[in-house]
C-alpha positions in Angstrom: -108.5 -130.4 -109.7 -106.0 -131.1 -106.9 -103.2 -131.0 -109.5 -104.2 -127.4 -110.4 -104.3 -126.4 -106.7 -100.9 -127.9 -106.0 -99.5 -126.3 -109.2 -100.9 -122.9 -108.2 -99.5 -123.1 -104.7 -96.0 -124.1 -106.1 -96.2 -121.1 -108.6 -97.2 -118.8 -105.7 -94.3 -120.1 -103.5 -91.9 -119.7 -106.4 -93.0 -116.2 -107.0 -92.6 -115.2 -103.3 -89.1 -116.8 -103.3 -88.1 -115.0 -106.5 -89.4 -111.6 -105.3 -87.7 -112.0 -102.0 -84.3 -113.0 -103.6 -84.6 -110.1 -106.1 -85.3 -107.5 -103.4 -82.4 -108.9 -101.3 -80.1 -108.5 -104.3 -81.3 -105.0 -105.0 -80.8 -103.9 -101.4 -77.2 -105.2 -101.6 -76.8 -103.3 -104.9 -78.2 -100.1 -103.2 -75.6 -100.6 -100.4 -72.8 -100.9 -102.9 -74.0 -97.8 -104.7 -74.2 -95.9 -101.4 -70.7 -97.0 -100.5 -69.4 -95.9 -103.9 -71.2 -92.6 -103.5 -69.6 -92.1 -100.1 -66.2 -92.9 -101.5 -66.7 -90.5 -104.4 -67.8 -87.8 -102.0 -64.7 -88.4 -99.8 -62.5 -88.1 -102.9 -64.2 -84.9 -103.9 -63.6 -83.5 -100.4 -59.9 -84.4 -100.6 -59.6 -82.8 -104.1 -61.0 -79.6 -102.8 -58.6 -79.4 -99.9 -55.7 -77.2 -101.1 -52.6 -77.5 -99.0 -49.8 -75.0 -99.2 -46.3 -76.6 -99.2 -43.4 -74.5 -97.7 -39.8 -75.2 -96.9 -38.3 -73.2 -94.0 -34.5 -73.2 -93.7 -31.8 -71.5 -91.7 -33.7 -72.1 -88.4 -36.7 -70.1 -89.5 -34.9 -67.3 -91.3 -35.9 -68.3 -94.9 -39.3 -69.5 -96.0 -40.0 -70.6 -99.5 -43.5 -71.5 -100.8 -43.2 -74.5 -103.0 -46.8 -74.8 -104.0 -50.2 -73.4 -103.1 -51.8 -76.7 -104.1 -49.5 -79.5 -103.0 -49.7 -82.9 -104.7 -48.0 -86.2 -103.8 -45.5 -85.7 -106.6 -44.6 -82.2 -105.4 -44.1 -83.4 -101.9 -41.9 -86.3 -102.9 -39.8 -84.1 -105.1 -39.4 -81.5 -102.4 -38.4 -84.0 -99.8 -35.8 -85.6 -102.1 -34.3 -82.3 -103.2 -34.0 -80.9 -99.6 -30.5 -81.1 -98.1 -31.4 -83.0 -94.9 -27.8 -82.7 -93.7 -28.9 -79.2 -92.7 -31.9 -78.3 -90.5 -35.1 -77.8 -92.5 -38.8 -77.6 -91.9 -41.2 -78.8 -94.6 -44.8 -77.8 -93.9 -48.3 -78.4 -95.2 -50.7 -75.7 -94.3 -54.4 -76.3 -94.5 -56.2 -72.9 -94.9 -59.5 -74.4 -96.1 -61.5 -74.2 -93.0 -62.2 -71.7 -90.2 -59.2 -72.9 -88.2 -55.5 -72.7 -89.1 -53.9 -76.1 -89.3 -50.4 -77.0 -90.3 -48.4 -80.2 -90.3 -44.6 -80.1 -90.4 -41.7 -82.4 -90.5 -38.3 -81.0 -89.4 -34.8 -81.7 -88.4 -31.6 -82.9 -89.9 -29.8 -86.1 -90.4 -26.7 -84.6 -88.6 -26.9 -83.0 -85.3 -30.7 -82.5 -84.9 -33.2 -85.3 -84.6 -36.1 -85.7 -87.1 -39.5 -84.7 -85.8 -43.1 -83.9 -86.8 -45.6 -81.5 -85.3 -49.1 -80.4 -85.9 -50.2 -76.8 -85.2 -53.6 -75.3 -84.9 -54.9 -71.9 -83.7 -55.1 -73.4 -80.2 -52.5 -76.2 -80.0 -49.1 -77.6 -81.0 -48.7 -81.3 -80.6 -45.7 -83.5 -81.5 -45.4 -87.0 -82.9 -44.9 -89.4 -80.1 -42.6 -91.8 -82.0 -39.3 -90.4 -83.1 -38.5 -90.5 -86.8 -35.3 -91.9 -88.2 -35.6 -91.4 -92.0 -36.6 -88.9 -94.6 -38.9 -91.6 -96.1 -40.9 -91.6 -92.8 -41.2 -87.9 -92.9 -42.4 -88.0 -96.5 -45.0 -90.7 -95.6 -46.4 -88.5 -92.8 -46.8 -85.6 -95.3 -48.4 -87.8 -97.9 -50.8 -89.3 -95.4 -51.8 -85.7 -94.3 -52.4 -84.8 -97.9 -54.7 -87.8 -98.3 -56.9 -86.5 -95.5 -56.7 -85.4 -91.9 -58.7 -88.4 -90.7 -56.3 -90.8 -92.5 -53.4 -89.1 -90.9 -54.9 -88.9 -87.4 -55.8 -92.6 -87.4 -52.3 -93.7 -88.4 -50.1 -91.5 -86.1 -50.1 -90.6 -82.5 -49.4 -87.0 -81.6 -49.5 -85.5 -78.1 
């Protein structure tokens, strides 16, 4: 009789341990699924964010819209094909929300310095650290394309 009681208690303890382990595993799986869902939602938001890419030359006299829906490839191509020995502004405009936002990189490799600025309806701030290469300017535009939060967390503008 004692053997049956001991066996029953061991089965009961084993069942409790198994159920506890399984629920822990399921809660971890739920967390992973929630994280994947958040990531998918963030990607969806990014995809819905259409940015207009423009190149401004001749110190503001000429503006050419390159794309109404900029992509990384279009930005890279535009930056490579721009003659940076002359002054240019390459700008990404975000017209998706209620507030106007535009990030631009500008300057020339000759007489002017390279810079970046961010413009809203209410403010115009500049990149604190000076830029030295076209590659740095391209990286800033690509980070802004990925998302404003990614860009804001990586660069300091005042």
